[in-house]
N, C-alpha and C positions, 0 to 999 in steps of 0.2 A: 438591314431592311430586306425583306424577301422580295424577290422579283416575281411578278405575275407570269404564269405560263403564257407563252405566245402561241397563237393559232397560225400554223404555217400557211393557211389559205387567206390570211388577212391581207387586205388591200394595202399596198404601200402608201397610198394617199391618206388612208385612215391613220396609219402610224405617223406619217409626217404631220398631219393636222394635230393629233394629240400631243406629239412631241413639241410642236410649235407653240401650242397653247401653254404647255408646262414651262417652256423656255421663255415665254412672253415675247415671242418673235412678232415683228411688225407684220400686219396683214393676216395673222392667224385668226384674230377675232372676227375680221370681216369674212374670212372663209367659213368660219363656224356659223356666222349669221346667215350667209347665203345658203348654207346647207340646212339650217333649221327652219327658216322662214316658210318654205312650201309645206313642210310637215306640220308646223304650227297652224298655218292657215287652214289645212284640211281638218285638223283636230278641232280647232275653235269653231269652224263653220258647222261641224257636226254636233258639237257640245253646247254652244252658247246661243243665245238669242242673236239675231242679226245685228241689233243695236250694240251688243256687247262684244261681238267677235273681234273687231279690230283692237279694242282696248285690251281684251284678253291676250291677243297675240303679242302686243307690245309689252304687256306686263310680264308674261311668261318668258319672252325672249330676254327681257331685262334681268329677270331672276336667274335664268340659266347662264347668262354672260357674267353675272356677279359671282356665280358659283362654278365658273368654268374650270378653274384649277382643281377644285375638289372633285368635280365630275370626271375630268380626264384622268386624275390620279386613281380614282375608284374603278375606272374601266379596266377590267382584267384581261382584255384582249382574247378571250375565248369566244366572244360573240362579235359580230360585225358592229362597227361604230354606229351605223345608222339605226340598228335595232336598239342598241343601248340608249342612244339619244331619243328615240321614239318613246321608249318606256319612261325616261326621265321627263320628257315633255308632257306625256300623258299624265304623269303624277302631278306635275305642276298645274296643268290645265284643270284637272279634276278638283284640286284643292282650291285654286283661285276662283273657279266657277262656283264652287260651294260658298266661298266667302262673298262673292257678288250677290248670291241669293240671300245670304244672311244679312248683308248690308241693306238690301231692299226691305227685308222684313223688320229688322231691329234698329239699324242706324249705322252711321259712318264710323264710329269708334270700335268696330269689330276687329279683334286681333287676328293675326294670321293663324291658320290651323297648326297645331303641333305636328311634328313629324311622327309618322307611324313607326312605332318600335316593334310591333308584333307582326309586321308584314315583311315579305321578302324585299330585299333592297333592289334597286334598279338593275344591278349587275346580275342578280339571281334570276329575275324575271327575263332579262335579255338573253341569258344563256338558255333558259328554258324555251323561249320563243325561237331561238336559232337552232333548235333540235338537240341541244345538249341535255340528255336525260337527267332529271333530278326529281325523283318521285315525291319528295317532300314539298318542293315548290309546286309541282303539278297538282298535288292533292290540295294544297292551300288555295291555289288559284281557282280550282273547281268549286270550292265551298265558300270562298270569300267574295261577296258581291263587289266590294271596292276594287280588289285586285283583278277580278274578271272584267270590270269596266276599264281598268287601265290597260289590260291586255287587248281588249277589243279596240280601244282608241289607238294603241300602239300599232295594231295591224292596219287600222285606217290610215295612220300617219305614213306607214310604209306602202300604202296603196294596195294592200291585200284585200281590203273590203270595199 
């Protein structure tokens, strides 16, 4: 198994959190929750109706915690953990908000949206957001409305907008 390159400027707390999640250490999930909640509240307040914002925060937080091992193992450590988590949170928020809108229009039995296979992954967008040049990702993000929305929401989650 190939080891992802490490960023020498990486915060040791980021490394410890990711390693703790992957090792299923006690308290790691609580630390991840505390780190994610403010980002999710900013995202959902900007994206959703006020009536849906709290439900959206809870649902996205639940989904991220269910996929925490996959998320942490996919983080390649070339971008800060907060940027990576902001992009992952934005992706989940956009998809669940879209599902909320469909449920209102069509009904409760609406399935979850399928994962986007033709879009850059969270790690690619996070590297691009943290100034690691990738012209293909930059070009895609500039012409794709969905990815541009995720990038804008990730910047909002990070407090940049």
